[in-house]
C-alpha positions in Angstrom: 129.8 79.9 45.7 126.8 81.4 47.5 125.6 82.9 44.4 125.5 79.5 42.6 123.7 77.8 45.5 120.9 80.3 45.4 119.8 79.5 41.8 120.2 75.8 42.7 117.9 76.0 45.6 115.4 77.9 43.7 115.4 75.2 41.1 115.2 72.5 43.7 112.3 74.3 45.3 110.5 74.5 41.9 111.2 70.8 41.3 109.9 69.9 44.6 106.8 72.0 44.1 106.4 70.3 40.7 106.9 67.0 42.1 104.5 67.5 44.7 101.9 68.8 42.4 102.5 65.9 40.0 102.2 63.5 43.0 98.9 65.1 44.0 97.7 64.9 40.5 98.6 61.3 40.2 97.1 60.5 43.6 93.7 62.1 42.5 94.0 60.3 39.1 94.6 56.9 40.9 91.8 57.4 43.1 89.5 58.4 40.2 90.7 55.3 38.3 90.2 53.2 41.5 86.6 54.6 41.8 86.0 53.8 38.1 87.4 50.4 38.5 85.2 49.8 41.7 82.1 51.0 39.8 83.1 49.0 36.7 83.5 45.9 38.9 80.0 46.5 40.6 78.4 47.0 37.2 79.9 43.8 35.9 78.9 42.0 38.9 75.3 43.3 38.6 75.2 42.3 35.0 76.4 39.0 35.8 73.8 38.5 38.5 71.1 39.6 36.0 72.4 37.2 33.3 72.8 34.5 35.9 76.5 33.9 35.2 77.7 31.0 37.3 81.1 30.6 38.9 82.1 34.2 38.2 85.6 35.0 39.6 84.7 38.2 41.2 88.3 38.8 42.7 89.8 38.7 39.2 87.7 41.7 38.2 89.9 43.8 40.6 93.0 42.8 38.8 93.6 44.3 35.4 95.6 41.4 34.2 93.1 38.8 35.2 89.8 40.6 34.5 89.8 39.6 30.9 88.6 36.1 31.8 85.5 37.1 33.8 84.6 39.8 31.3 84.8 37.2 28.4 82.6 34.9 30.6 80.0 37.7 31.1 80.2 38.7 27.4 79.6 35.1 26.3 76.6 34.8 28.5 75.5 38.1 27.3 75.8 37.0 23.7 73.8 34.0 24.5 71.3 36.0 26.4 71.0 38.5 23.4 70.6 35.7 20.9 67.9 34.1 23.2 66.2 37.6 23.5 66.3 38.0 19.8 64.9 34.4 19.3 62.3 35.3 22.0 61.4 38.5 20.1 61.0 36.5 16.8 58.9 34.0 18.7 57.0 36.7 20.3 56.4 38.4 16.8 55.4 35.1 15.4 53.1 34.5 18.3 51.7 38.1 17.9 51.0 37.4 14.2 49.4 34.1 15.1 47.3 35.7 17.8 46.2 38.3 15.2 45.3 35.5 12.9 43.4 33.6 15.8 41.6 36.9 16.8 40.5 37.3 13.2 39.3 33.7 13.0 37.7 34.1 16.4 35.9 37.2 15.2 34.7 35.3 12.1 33.6 32.5 14.3 31.9 34.8 16.7 30.0 36.4 13.9 29.1 32.9 12.5 28.1 32.0 16.1 25.9 35.1 16.3 24.3 34.2 13.0 23.7 30.7 14.1 22.2 31.8 17.3 19.9 34.2 15.5 18.9 31.3 13.2 18.4 29.1 16.1 16.2 31.7 17.9 14.2 32.0 14.6 13.9 28.2 14.2 12.9 27.9 17.9 10.2 30.5 17.3 9.0 28.8 14.1 9.2 25.4 16.1 7.0 26.8 18.9 4.5 28.0 16.3 4.5 24.7 14.6 4.2 22.9 17.9 1.0 25.0 18.7 -0.4 24.4 15.1 0.4 20.7 15.7 -1.4 20.7 19.0 -4.4 22.5 17.4 -4.4 20.0 14.6 -4.1 17.1 16.9 -6.9 18.4 18.9 -8.9 18.9 15.7 -8.1 15.3 14.6 -9.1 14.1 17.9 -12.3 16.1 17.7 -12.9 14.8 14.1 -12.3 11.2 15.3 -14.8 11.7 18.0 -17.3 13.3 15.5 -16.5 10.4 13.2 -17.2 7.8 15.9 -20.4 9.6 16.8 -21.4 9.8 13.2 -20.5 6.2 12.5 -22.8 5.4 15.6 -25.6 7.5 14.2 -25.0 6.1 10.7 -25.3 2.6 12.2 -28.3 3.6 14.1 -29.7 5.2 10.9 -29.1 2.0 9.0 -30.7 -0.1 11.6 -33.7 2.4 11.6 -33.7 2.4 7.8 -33.6 -1.4 7.8 -36.6 -1.5 10.2 -38.3 1.2 8.1 -37.6 -0.9 5.0 -39.1 -3.9 6.6 -42.2 -1.9 7.7 -42.3 -0.3 4.3 -42.4 -3.8 2.7 -45.0 -4.8 5.2 -46.9 -1.6 4.4 -46.4 -2.1 0.7 -47.8 -5.6 1.0 -50.8 -4.2 2.9 -51.2 -1.3 0.3 -51.1 -3.9 -2.4 -53.7 -5.9 -0.7 -55.8 -2.8 0.0 -55.4 -1.6 -3.6 -56.8 -5.0 -4.8 -59.6 -4.6 -2.4 -60.2 -1.0 -3.5 -60.1 -1.9 -7.2 -62.6 -4.6 -6.5 -64.8 -2.3 -4.5 -64.5 0.5 -7.0 -65.4 -2.0 -9.9 -68.6 -2.9 -7.7 -69.2 0.5 -6.9 -68.6 1.8 -10.5 -71.0 -0.5 -11.9 -73.7 0.7 -9.4 -72.6 4.4 -9.8 -72.7 4.1 -13.4 -76.1 2.6 -13.4 -77.3 5.4 -11.2 -76.0 8.2 -13.5 -78.4 9.0 -16.2 -77.2 8.3 -19.7 -77.0 11.3 -22.1 -75.9 13.7 -19.3 -74.0 16.6 -20.8 -72.5 19.8 -19.8 -69.7 22.3 -20.6 -66.0 22.9 -19.5 -65.9 26.1 -17.5 -62.2 26.2 -16.3 -59.1 24.5 -17.6 -55.9 24.2 -15.5 -53.1 22.6 -17.6 -50.3 22.8 -15.0 -52.6 20.8 -12.6 -54.0 18.7 -15.3 -57.8 19.3 -14.2 -61.0 20.9 -15.4 -64.2 22.3 -13.9 -67.4 21.4 -15.5 -71.0 22.8 -14.8 -72.4 19.5 -13.8 -72.9 18.5 -10.1 -74.7 16.3 -7.7 -78.0 18.1 -8.5 -77.5 16.6 -12.1 -76.9 13.1 -10.8 -73.1 13.2 -11.2 -70.9 11.1 -8.9 -67.2 10.8 -8.5 -65.1 8.4 -10.6 -67.5 8.8 -13.6 -65.5 9.4 -16.9 -67.0 12.0 -19.4 -66.1 12.3 -23.0 -65.0 15.8 -24.2 -66.3 16.9 -27.6 -65.7 20.0 -29.7 -68.4 20.2 -32.3 -68.4 16.8 -33.8 -64.9 16.0 -33.0 -63.8 13.9 -30.0 -61.1 15.8 -27.9 -60.5 13.4 -25.1 -61.8 12.1 -21.7 -61.9 13.4 -18.1 -62.4 11.5 -14.9 -64.5 13.1 -12.1 -62.8 13.4 -8.7 -64.7 15.9 -6.8 -68.4 16.6 -7.0 -70.3 19.7 -5.7 -74.0 20.6 -6.0 -73.6 22.7 -9.1 -70.1 21.9 -10.4 -67.4 19.1 -10.4 -63.7 18.8 -10.8 -62.4 16.2 -13.3 -58.9 15.0 -14.0 -57.7 15.0 -17.7 -57.0 11.5 -18.9 -53.7 11.9 -20.8 -53.9 8.7 -22.8 -57.3 9.8 -24.3 -56.3 13.4 -25.1 -56.4 14.0 -28.8 -56.7 17.7 -28.7 -56.1 20.2 -25.8 -59.1 20.6 -23.7 -60.5 24.2 -23.8 -63.0 26.1 -22.0 -66.4 25.7 -23.7 -65.9 22.2 -24.8 -68.8 19.9 -24.2 -68.7 16.9 -21.8 -71.0 13.9 -22.2 -71.8 10.8 -20.3 
């Protein structure tokens, strides 16, 4: 009997040890699972807070049989959030593409704006130059207008002077005409007396002929009885050449004008003159 109890005791001891070991293992496993469950619950709560899940049953997360509801609620919000994030990413990509397009358009507009500014600067410079030229032209026009007014006054004064001069000239012309009549009368009277005083048959020779000035020099003078305004006939041999009119008389020679209307042949040096 004692022999039978000994193995039984050993078996019981072994079973006790095994049971104790298994209990310890199960306790450790349970604590591990409990820690995991706590961390899982905290993680779900943090996710729910970040997802802004409303009315989450936190107590149900601690119960395995009830945690499906809160998890499904969090999953639904997560799905909606994911879909919203995807939509946001799509919108962001679209906005990025639109931004790139806008930036390209902006760059083009900036380039056009720069060109426009450069053109404006060039046109402004040209405008300033034209304004200076315009101011100079206006000043020149004003000067010309002033000169024109002065010239018009001078022209008017000149016209008035000319009118006065014309009146005076007409008066003088009338006086000259009257004097010419008087002179002709006097010359006619004097010519008759002079011609009577000059001896008939007086003759001499042509010493010099000046065709450009239309005069001749003869070898008759005051010592020969020659006086001004006497007309002498010019002969060459037995041919009549023409006539000259004495204008200046010196003692030994005289100057006479060639009378063109009487000129039959050109007067030459050596031709004879006769009164």
